[in-house]
C-alpha positions in Angstrom: -66.1 -15.9 -15.0 -69.5 -16.2 -13.4 -69.8 -18.6 -10.4 -72.9 -20.7 -10.0 -73.7 -21.9 -6.5 -75.5 -24.9 -5.0 -77.4 -24.6 -1.7 -74.5 -26.4 0.0 -72.2 -23.5 -1.1 -74.3 -21.0 0.8 -74.2 -20.1 4.5 -76.7 -17.6 6.0 -75.5 -15.1 8.5 -77.6 -14.5 11.7 -79.1 -11.2 12.8 -80.4 -9.7 16.0 -83.9 -10.8 17.0 -86.3 -9.9 19.8 -89.1 -12.6 19.4 -89.9 -14.1 22.8 -90.1 -17.7 21.4 -89.6 -19.3 18.1 -93.1 -20.9 18.3 -94.5 -17.3 17.7 -92.8 -17.2 14.3 -95.3 -17.3 11.4 -94.5 -19.6 8.5 -97.8 -19.1 6.6 -97.5 -18.2 2.9 -100.0 -16.6 0.5 -99.5 -18.4 -2.8 -101.6 -17.3 -5.7 -104.4 -16.1 -3.5 -104.6 -19.0 -1.0 -102.9 -19.3 2.4 -100.9 -22.4 3.2 -99.0 -23.3 6.4 -95.6 -23.7 4.8 -93.8 -22.4 1.6 -93.1 -26.1 0.9 -94.7 -28.6 -1.4 -93.9 -32.3 -1.9 -92.7 -33.2 -5.3 -95.4 -34.2 -7.7 -93.9 -37.7 -8.1 -95.3 -41.2 -7.5 -92.8 -41.7 -4.6 -94.0 -38.6 -2.8 -97.7 -38.2 -3.2 -100.9 -40.2 -3.8 -104.6 -39.5 -3.1 -104.3 -40.2 0.6 -101.2 -38.0 1.1 -102.8 -35.2 -0.9 -105.9 -35.4 1.2 -103.9 -35.3 4.5 -101.9 -32.3 3.1 -105.1 -30.6 2.1 -106.9 -31.1 5.4 -103.9 -29.7 7.3 -103.7 -26.7 4.9 -100.4 -27.5 3.2 -100.0 -27.0 -0.6 -99.8 -30.1 -2.7 -99.7 -31.0 -6.4 -100.9 -34.5 -7.4 -98.6 -36.3 -9.9 -99.8 -37.2 -13.4 -98.5 -40.8 -13.7 -100.4 -44.1 -13.8 -103.7 -42.9 -12.4 -106.9 -41.3 -13.6 -106.6 -37.6 -13.1 -110.2 -37.1 -14.0 -111.2 -39.4 -11.1 -108.8 -37.6 -8.8 -110.5 -34.3 -9.5 -114.0 -35.8 -9.2 -113.1 -37.4 -5.9 -111.4 -34.2 -4.6 -114.6 -32.2 -5.4 -116.8 -34.8 -3.8 -114.6 -34.9 -0.7 -114.7 -31.1 -0.4 -110.9 -30.6 -0.7 -109.9 -27.1 0.3 -107.7 -27.0 -2.8 -107.8 -29.1 -6.0 -104.3 -29.2 -7.4 -103.2 -31.6 -10.3 -100.5 -32.1 -12.9 -100.7 -32.5 -16.6 -98.4 -33.0 -19.5 -98.4 -31.5 -23.0 -99.7 -34.5 -25.1 -103.0 -34.8 -26.9 -104.4 -36.9 -24.1 -103.8 -34.0 -21.7 -105.8 -31.7 -23.9 -108.6 -34.3 -23.9 -108.5 -34.4 -20.1 -108.6 -30.6 -19.9 -111.6 -30.5 -22.2 -113.4 -33.2 -20.1 -112.7 -31.3 -16.9 -114.0 -28.1 -18.4 -117.2 -29.8 -19.6 -118.0 -31.1 -16.1 -117.4 -27.8 -14.4 -115.2 -29.3 -11.7 -113.4 -26.9 -9.3 -109.7 -27.0 -10.1 -107.6 -24.4 -8.3 -104.2 -25.3 -9.7 -102.9 -27.1 -12.7 -99.1 -27.7 -13.0 -97.8 -28.3 -16.5 -95.1 -30.8 -15.6 -92.4 -31.4 -18.2 -88.6 -31.7 -18.0 -87.8 -28.8 -20.4 -90.4 -26.1 -19.9 -88.8 -23.4 -22.1 -90.7 -24.8 -25.1 -93.4 -23.7 -27.5 -95.6 -26.7 -26.6 -95.6 -25.7 -22.9 -96.6 -22.1 -23.8 -99.4 -23.5 -26.0 -100.6 -25.7 -23.2 -100.7 -22.7 -20.8 -102.9 -20.9 -23.3 -105.1 -24.0 -23.9 -105.8 -24.4 -20.2 -106.4 -20.7 -19.7 -108.9 -20.7 -22.5 -110.9 -23.6 -21.1 -110.4 -23.1 -17.3 -109.9 -19.4 -16.9 -110.4 -19.5 -13.1 -107.6 -22.1 -12.6 -104.1 -20.9 -11.7 -101.5 -22.4 -14.0 -98.0 -23.3 -12.8 -95.6 -24.1 -15.7 -92.1 -25.6 -15.8 -89.4 -26.5 -15.5 -87.1 -23.8 -16.7 -83.7 -22.7 -15.4 -83.3 -19.1 -16.8 -85.0 -15.8 -16.5 -85.8 -15.9 -20.2 -87.6 -19.2 -19.6 -89.6 -17.6 -16.8 -90.5 -14.6 -18.9 -91.5 -16.8 -21.8 -94.0 -18.8 -19.7 -95.3 -15.8 -17.8 -95.8 -14.1 -21.1 -97.9 -17.1 -22.2 -100.1 -16.6 -19.2 -98.6 -18.8 -16.5 -99.4 -17.6 -13.0 -96.3 -19.2 -11.5 -93.2 -20.9 -12.8 -91.4 -24.0 -11.5 -87.6 -23.7 -11.9 -84.8 -26.2 -11.7 -83.1 -28.6 -14.2 -81.1 -31.6 -13.1 -81.0 -30.8 -9.4 -83.1 -33.7 -8.1 -81.5 -36.4 -6.0 -82.7 -39.1 -8.4 -82.2 -37.0 -11.6 -79.5 -37.9 -14.1 -80.2 -35.1 -16.6 -76.8 -33.5 -15.9 -75.0 -36.8 -16.5 -77.1 -37.8 -19.6 -77.2 -34.4 -21.3 -74.6 -32.1 -19.7 -77.3 -29.6 -18.8 -78.0 -28.4 -15.3 -77.8 -25.2 -13.2 -76.9 -25.1 -9.5 -80.1 -24.3 -7.7 -79.2 -21.3 -5.5 -77.9 -19.3 -8.5 -80.7 -20.7 -10.7 -83.4 -19.4 -8.3 -81.7 -16.0 -7.9 -81.6 -15.6 -11.7 -85.1 -16.8 -12.2 -86.6 -14.4 -9.6 -84.7 -11.4 -10.9 -87.4 -9.4 -12.8 -85.3 -6.2 -13.1 -84.8 -6.6 -16.9 -88.3 -7.7 -17.9 -90.5 -6.2 -15.2 -92.6 -9.4 -15.2 -93.3 -10.6 -11.7 -94.5 -14.2 -11.1 -94.0 -16.4 -8.1 -91.3 -19.0 -8.5 -91.3 -22.6 -7.2 -87.7 -23.8 -6.6 -87.7 -27.5 -7.6 -84.8 -29.8 -6.8 -81.5 -29.7 -4.9 -83.0 -29.7 -1.4 -81.1 -32.2 0.7 -81.9 -30.9 4.2 -84.4 -28.5 5.8 -81.9 -25.7 5.9 -81.9 -25.7 2.1 -85.5 -24.5 2.2 -84.5 -21.3 3.9 -81.7 -20.8 1.4 -84.1 -21.2 -1.5 -86.4 -18.6 0.0 -83.5 -16.2 0.5 -82.7 -16.7 -3.2 -86.2 -15.5 -4.0 -88.4 -18.6 -4.2 -92.0 -18.2 -3.1 -92.5 -22.0 -2.7 -90.0 -24.8 -2.4 -90.5 -28.3 -3.8 -88.9 -31.2 -2.0 -88.8 -34.8 -3.1 -86.4 -37.2 -1.3 -87.2 -35.5 2.1 -90.8 -36.6 1.8 -90.3 -39.9 0.0 -88.2 -41.1 3.0 -91.1 -40.7 5.4 -92.5 -44.0 6.8 -96.0 -43.5 5.3 -94.9 -42.1 1.9 -96.0 -43.9 -1.3 -92.3 -44.8 -2.0 -91.9 -48.6 -1.9 -90.3 -50.0 1.2 -87.7 -52.8 0.8 -85.5 -54.7 3.3 -82.0 -55.9 2.8 -80.7 -59.3 4.1 -80.2 -57.9 7.6 -83.7 -56.6 7.8 -82.7 -52.9 7.4 -85.5 -50.9 5.8 -85.1 -48.6 2.8 -87.3 -46.5 0.6 -87.1 -46.7 -3.2 -86.9 -43.2 -4.6 -86.9 -42.9 -8.4 -87.1 -39.9 -10.8 -90.1 -39.2 -13.0 -87.9 -39.7 -16.1 -86.5 -43.1 -14.8 -87.3 -46.5 -16.2 -89.0 -47.3 -12.9 -91.5 -44.6 -13.5 -91.8 -44.6 -17.3 -91.7 -48.4 -17.6 -89.8 -48.2 -20.8 -86.3 -47.3 -21.9 -87.0 -44.2 -24.0 -85.4 -40.9 -23.0 -84.3 -42.0 -19.5 -83.0 -39.1 -17.4 -83.5 -40.5 -13.9 -82.5 -43.4 -11.7 -83.6 -45.2 -8.5 -82.0 -44.5 -5.2 -82.3 -46.6 -2.0 -82.7 -44.2 1.0 -82.8 -45.0 4.7 -86.4 -44.8 5.9 -86.9 -41.7 8.0 -88.4 -42.3 11.4 -90.9 -39.5 10.8 -94.4 -39.8 9.3 -95.4 -37.2 6.7 -97.1 -35.0 9.4 -94.1 -35.3 11.7 -91.8 -34.3 8.9 -94.0 -31.2 8.2 -93.9 -30.3 11.8 -90.1 -30.7 11.8 -89.8 -28.5 8.7 -92.1 -25.9 10.4 -89.9 -25.8 13.5 -86.7 -25.6 11.5 -88.1 -22.8 9.3 -89.2 -20.9 12.4 -85.7 -21.2 13.7 -84.3 -19.9 10.3 -86.6 -16.9 10.5 -85.5 -16.2 14.0 -81.9 -16.4 13.1 -82.6 -14.1 10.2 -83.9 -11.5 12.6 -87.6 -11.6 11.8 -91.0 -13.0 12.8 -92.3 -14.2 9.5 -91.2 -15.3 6.0 -90.8 -11.8 4.8 -87.4 -11.6 6.5 -86.1 -14.3 4.1 -87.2 -12.7 0.9 
């Protein structure tokens, strides 16, 4: 019987290294033609990113994906172009309104570097159709599609024209898909399967989305084959994240972290596959958390015996 493994089931074994100091270790990543300071991206969720956070990430040369909920994506793109963002990166869905948006963006000739097609079940004909729709109207834009959990799903979206694929079903801290539907796939094994191109020969970068509970899980996702790792709760807990802050009767502060398919995000009770979690507020700001992740990843690379991310892949 095949065994499927979560990140918590994996332990990485150290190797000899000769770097003089961990601060010399390089965590830069070339993702679809652009270089970013970390192979990490905050989840494209309301609790994790907003315009201000995206602007901070962009200025500091970290990858970001703006979420698609309760805001005017057209205005975001317009403002990002006017503010001279280094990268313009947004999310869309697969509804008719998303096609109208894509047409409007195309007509205005805005620079859009990345579009992520953000749906719960990405191994679907409508997602492939949306990939083609975007590519026809915005041929210079890199398209990330997902989420899927199998290599067949990766090949299907790559065959439709996706430049990268986001993988992970039911692994998020506030996700209840596995409980509501019975479907999920432990993330370490999921990423390993989805990055294995030996049968199809199709090579596309993979974003591992979900299941990261601590910084060490990022290194494990990279070892499994991911090019980029998406983290939600780690960033939502930051003091300056968009996640609402609440206090209990004793004055203890918490962050409200809720899934994109939760009633708190959707504002209705249809097809709910997420919940809201109260998390202790981290003492770190977003920038401090990114520095911590950088230092921890530098240590991971050092333990692995290398001086850059190549030693983990």
